N, C-alpha and C positions, 0 to 999 in steps of 0.2 A: 619391205626391207629398204632401209635408207640406201640411196645410190650415191656413191662417192664421186666427188668432182676432183680430179687430180690435174697437176701441171702436165700438159701434154708435151711430148717430144716433137720438135720441129725438124728433126733430122739427126744424123749421126754426130754432128758437132755441137748440138745443143745440150748443155748440161744443166743450165738454170735459166730462170727468167724472173722478172720482177712483176708482181701484181700491181699494175698501175691504176686500175679502177675496177670497182664492182659496178656493172651497168644496171643492175637491178638491186633494190634494197633487200636486206634480210627480211624474211617473212613474206616476200612477194610470191604470188603464184606465177610460175613460168611454164612455157610450153617447150616441148622437145624441139631442139634446134635453135631456140631463141638465144641471142647473144646475152651472156650473163656477166662476163668479166673480160678485162683487157690485160694482156700479158705483153711485156716488152722484153725481148732478148737482145743480144749484142747486134743482131742484124735486122730484126723485124719486130713490128708491133702487130698483134693479132687478137681477134676476139675468140673467146672460148664459148662454144654453144652448150646449152643444157642437154645432158644425155637423155633425159626423160622429162615428162611433165610432172609438176608437183610444186612443193613449197621450198624456196631457197633458204638455206642456212649457211652463213659465212663462217669459216673457221680461220682462214688466213686474213691478215689485215693488209690494207692498201700500203704499198711500199715494201712489203715482205719479199725477200729474195727466196725463191723456191727452186729446189732441185726437181728434175724431171720425175714425175710420179708422186711428188709430195701432195699431201691432202690440202685442198683449197676450201672445200666445203661439202655440203650434202644437199641432195634433193630428197625431200620427205613426202610421203603420202599424207593426205589430210588426217590430222590427229595422231600421226606417227611420232614417236619419241626418238631423240638422238641416241645412237649407240653409246653405251658406257664402257669405255676402255680405260683400264688403270695404267698409269704411266709407271715405268720401272723406277724403283727407288735407289738403285745402285748404278754405277757407271759414270763416265765423264759428264760434267755438267752440261756440255754442249749436245749431248744425246738426249732426244725426247721422242716419244711416239707421235708420229704425224697423225695418227687416228684419234688422238684424244681431243674431244670437243673442249673448247676453251670458253671460259666464262666471259661475258662482255668486259672489255677492258675499261678501266677507270678513265675518265676523260683526261687527256693530256693537258699540260699547261700550254697555253697558246704559244706557237712558234712565231718568232719575229718575221720569218719569211713566208708564212702561210702554209698551205698544204705541201706535202713532199714534192720536190721538183722531179720531173721526168729525167731519169738518168739510166745509162746502161749499167748492168751489174759490175762490169770492170771499172767504170767510173766511180761507182759507189764504193767499191773495195779500195781503190786508190785514194779517194777522198778520206776514207776512214783511216787509212795508214798514215796520212799526212795531216790529219786533224783539220781538214778543209770542210767548212759548212757549205753544202751544195746550194743553199739559198743565195750564196754570194758568187756563184759561178754562172757565167752566161753560156748557154748551150749553143753549139754550132751544128748539131745534128738535125735530122729531119724533124720538123715541127718544134725546133728549139730544144730538142733533147740534149742533155749533157752527155758528152762522150769522153773517153779517156784523154784525148788530146786537150780538151777544155780544162780538165783537172790538172794535167801536167803544166799547162800555161799558167794556171793560178799558183801552182807550187813554185814555179820559177819566178813569178811576179812577187811572191812573198819573200823570196830569198834576196831580192834586190833592194 
């Protein structure tokens, strides 16, 4: 039976995190406890271990903001198929089943700034609200990560 990989909770104040990297490629054989993904929350960046040994299948894409317990991917046994779960056809457009396997995304047009920058979920939300391209923001957080204050500085810079 496929083993779900979900966004773990890092404490009572953690509501979401950003999938900043898959540490192993899709289709790779992984061992139980092996680091397979990197998640960044407002306060910490951590590695997600594989819950069991098997074949890794990505569902969430790098840069995705994930709620706690949201589906990130699956670990499958050799020759095992992904579960087929039908998405609801009614309801608000922002509602979707986290269990639905997604087809591989079509290649995106190249971004001028390269891969998605490392940014906190709050910084991403604020940038989206103000139409700020995160590729143009210099991060002051750990490891150059973009934090809310960096986006606010860019917003005030654009107003002047």
